[in-house]
C-alpha positions as CSV (number, residue, x, y, z in Angstrom):
1,M,30.5,10.0,-31.1
2,N,27.6,7.7,-31.8
3,N,29.2,5.0,-29.6
4,T,29.4,7.5,-26.7
5,H,25.8,8.5,-27.2
6,D,24.7,4.8,-27.3
7,H,26.7,4.1,-24.1
8,I,25.0,7.0,-22.3
9,V,21.5,5.9,-23.5
10,K,22.3,2.3,-22.5
11,S,23.6,3.3,-19.1
12,Y,20.5,5.5,-18.5
13,D,18.2,2.6,-19.5
14,E,20.1,0.3,-17.1
15,E,19.6,2.8,-14.2
16,Q,15.9,3.1,-15.0
17,G,15.7,-0.7,-15.0
18,R,17.5,-0.9,-11.6
19,L,15.0,1.7,-10.3
20,L,12.0,-0.3,-11.5
21,G,13.5,-3.5,-9.9
22,E,13.9,-1.8,-6.6
23,I,10.3,-0.6,-6.6
24,L,9.0,-4.0,-7.6
25,R,11.0,-5.5,-4.8
26,M,9.6,-3.0,-2.3
27,G,6.1,-3.7,-3.5
28,E,6.5,-7.5,-3.1
29,M,7.9,-7.0,0.4
30,A,5.1,-4.7,1.4
31,A,2.4,-7.1,0.1
32,A,4.1,-10.0,1.9
33,Q,4.3,-8.0,5.1
34,L,0.6,-7.3,4.9
35,E,-0.3,-10.9,4.3
36,A,1.9,-12.0,7.2
37,A,0.3,-9.3,9.4
38,L,-3.2,-10.6,8.6
39,D,-2.0,-14.2,9.3
40,V,-0.7,-13.3,12.8
41,V,-4.0,-11.7,13.6
42,E,-5.7,-15.0,12.8
43,R,-3.1,-17.1,14.6
44,R,-2.6,-14.7,17.6
45,D,1.1,-15.1,17.2
46,D,3.1,-12.4,19.1
47,K,6.5,-13.7,18.0
48,A,5.6,-13.6,14.3
49,A,4.2,-10.1,14.9
50,E,7.5,-8.9,16.3
51,R,9.3,-10.2,13.2
52,I,7.0,-8.3,10.9
53,I,7.5,-5.1,12.8
54,A,11.3,-5.6,12.6
55,N,11.1,-6.4,8.9
56,D,9.7,-2.9,8.2
57,D,13.2,-1.5,8.3
58,A,14.1,-3.4,5.1
59,I,11.3,-1.6,3.2
60,D,12.5,1.8,4.6
61,A,16.0,1.0,3.5
62,L,14.9,0.2,-0.1
63,E,13.0,3.5,-0.2
64,Q,16.2,5.2,0.6
65,E,17.9,3.4,-2.3
66,V,15.1,4.5,-4.6
67,S,15.5,8.1,-3.5
68,H,19.3,8.0,-4.2
69,D,18.7,6.4,-7.7
70,V,16.0,9.0,-8.5
71,M,18.4,11.8,-7.6
72,R,21.2,10.4,-9.7
73,L,18.8,10.0,-12.7
74,A,17.3,13.5,-12.2
75,L,20.8,15.1,-12.2
76,R,21.4,13.7,-15.7
77,G,19.0,16.1,-17.3
78,P,16.2,13.7,-18.3
79,M,13.7,14.4,-21.2
80,A,10.1,15.1,-20.3
81,R,9.0,11.5,-20.7
82,D,11.9,10.3,-18.5
83,L,11.1,12.9,-15.9
84,R,7.6,11.4,-15.6
85,V,9.2,8.0,-14.9
86,I,11.4,9.6,-12.2
87,L,8.6,11.5,-10.5
88,A,6.3,8.5,-10.6
89,A,9.0,6.3,-9.1
90,L,9.6,8.7,-6.2
91,K,5.8,8.9,-5.4
92,V,5.2,5.2,-5.8
93,A,8.1,4.3,-3.5
94,S,6.7,6.6,-0.9
95,D,3.3,5.0,-1.1
96,I,4.8,1.5,-0.8
97,E,6.8,2.6,2.2
98,R,3.5,3.8,3.9
99,I,1.8,0.5,3.0
100,G,4.7,-1.3,4.8
101,D,4.2,1.0,7.8
102,Y,0.5,0.2,8.0
103,A,1.2,-3.5,7.7
104,A,3.6,-3.2,10.7
105,N,0.9,-1.2,12.6
106,V,-1.5,-4.0,12.1
107,A,1.0,-6.5,13.5
108,K,1.6,-4.2,16.5
109,R,-2.1,-3.9,17.2
110,S,-2.5,-7.6,16.9
111,M,-0.2,-8.0,20.0
112,A,-2.4,-5.7,22.0
113,L,-5.5,-7.5,20.7
114,N,-4.1,-10.9,21.9
115,L,-4.4,-9.7,25.5
116,A,-8.2,-10.1,25.2
117,P,-10.3,-13.2,24.3
118,P,-10.8,-13.7,20.5
119,L,-13.5,-11.7,18.8
120,P,-15.6,-12.9,15.9
121,H,-15.0,-9.6,14.1
122,T,-11.5,-10.5,13.2
123,R,-13.2,-12.4,10.3
124,G,-14.5,-9.1,8.9
125,L,-11.0,-7.7,9.3
126,G,-9.6,-10.6,7.4
127,A,-12.0,-10.0,4.4
128,L,-11.0,-6.3,4.4
129,G,-7.3,-7.3,4.5
130,R,-7.6,-9.8,1.7
131,L,-9.1,-7.1,-0.5
132,A,-6.3,-4.6,0.5
133,V,-3.6,-7.2,-0.4
134,Q,-5.2,-7.8,-3.8
135,Q,-5.3,-4.0,-4.5
136,V,-1.6,-3.8,-3.6
137,R,-0.5,-6.8,-5.7
138,D,-2.6,-5.7,-8.6
139,V,-1.4,-2.1,-8.6
140,I,2.3,-3.2,-8.4
141,A,1.7,-5.5,-11.4
142,A,0.0,-2.6,-13.3
143,Y,3.0,-0.4,-12.5
144,H,5.4,-3.0,-13.8
145,A,3.4,-3.3,-17.0
146,K,2.7,0.5,-17.3
147,D,-1.0,-0.5,-17.7
148,A,-3.1,2.7,-17.2
149,D,-6.3,0.9,-17.9
150,A,-5.7,-1.8,-15.2
151,A,-4.7,1.1,-12.9
152,Q,-8.0,2.8,-13.5
153,R,-9.9,-0.4,-12.7
154,I,-7.9,-0.9,-9.5
155,R,-8.6,2.8,-8.6
156,A,-12.4,2.3,-9.1
157,R,-12.3,-0.9,-6.9
158,D,-11.3,1.2,-3.9
159,A,-15.0,1.9,-3.4
160,E,-15.5,-1.8,-2.6
161,L,-12.9,-1.6,0.1
162,D,-14.5,1.5,1.5
163,T,-17.8,-0.2,1.7
164,L,-16.3,-3.2,3.6
165,Y,-14.5,-0.8,6.0
166,T,-17.7,1.2,6.7
167,G,-19.6,-2.0,7.4
168,L,-17.0,-3.3,9.8
169,F,-16.7,0.1,11.5
170,R,-20.5,0.3,12.2
171,E,-20.5,-3.4,13.4
172,L,-17.7,-2.7,15.8
173,L,-19.3,0.5,17.2
174,T,-22.6,-1.4,17.8
175,Y,-20.8,-4.2,19.6
176,M,-18.9,-1.7,21.8
177,M,-22.2,0.0,22.8
178,E,-23.7,-3.4,23.7
179,D,-20.8,-4.7,25.8
180,A,-18.4,-2.4,27.6
181,R,-15.9,-5.2,28.0
182,A,-15.5,-5.2,24.2
183,I,-14.5,-1.5,24.0
184,T,-10.7,-2.0,24.3
185,P,-10.3,-5.0,21.8
186,C,-12.8,-3.4,19.4
187,T,-10.8,-0.1,19.5
188,H,-7.7,-2.1,18.4
189,L,-9.7,-3.6,15.6
190,L,-11.0,-0.2,14.5
191,F,-7.5,1.1,14.2
192,M,-6.4,-2.0,12.3
193,A,-9.3,-1.6,9.9
194,K,-8.4,2.0,9.4
195,N,-4.8,1.0,8.6
196,L,-6.2,-1.4,5.9
197,E,-8.5,1.3,4.5
198,R,-5.5,3.6,4.3
199,I,-3.5,0.9,2.5
200,G,-6.3,0.9,-0.1
201,D,-5.9,4.7,-0.5
202,H,-2.1,4.3,-1.1
203,A,-2.8,1.6,-3.7
204,T,-5.1,4.2,-5.3
205,N,-2.4,6.8,-5.2
206,I,-0.1,4.4,-7.0
207,A,-2.8,3.7,-9.6
208,E,-3.1,7.5,-10.2
209,N,0.7,7.7,-10.7
210,I,0.6,5.0,-13.3
211,W,-2.0,7.0,-15.1
212,F,0.3,10.1,-14.9
213,L,3.3,8.0,-16.1
214,V,1.4,6.9,-19.2
215,H,-0.8,9.9,-20.0
216,G,1.0,12.8,-18.4
217,E,-1.4,15.6,-17.2
218,D,-4.5,14.2,-18.9
219,L,-7.3,14.2,-16.3
220,L,-8.4,11.0,-14.7
221,P,-12.2,10.2,-14.6
222,P,-13.8,11.0,-11.2
223,R,-13.7,8.2,-8.6
224,E,-16.4,7.0,-6.3
225,K,-15.6,7.0,-2.5
226,R,-17.7,5.1,-0.1
227,D,-16.0,5.6,3.3
228,E,-19.0,6.8,5.3
229,T,-17.5,6.5,8.7
230,N,-17.3,10.2,9.2
231,T,-21.1,10.2,9.2
232,A,-21.6,6.8,10.9
233,V,-23.6,6.9,14.1
């Protein structure tokens, strides 16, 4: 009887390990996609941008695998602690999939941006992007380690990304008002910047799910938000 029980526990642990591996692989792919997208903006490389857009399908496929594995684990009647692992995995995979989508969107916009002469504001976009990449990589590492304290620090750092985004947003609006020829390329940059800001929000969602995974329903401390673009003039 004990042997059967041990086998079931071992099998369950192996499936959880497989699920974790899939999510970590998804996270690495999404972070690499984002880095590549930022690189093609700098290099104005349409061919590389097309490859990034095509690669988004691989992240979507992995999310489907995660969903199937979560369903299989859920049907085995998990205990409360294991149920948190399963719920967090489903939510984290969804956030990573969205991060991959936003990275692909940045690559798509870069191709439209390349139709106009280079703008100096792509440097500001690069700084915003590097911070977004760091948030994604750090939060995936925190998820791997089940480190709620690291997740809380990453969550708090989102205010820094919001500040950079708001600054770039205002700078681009000013430039557009000064030079009508800049309206189209600056609009593409605004959408790209918003994609990066949303990636930061999804990294924050993952951080909150790490907290839930470790602490259950215990409330998180309040978080500062500094996206002031709704009030920017």
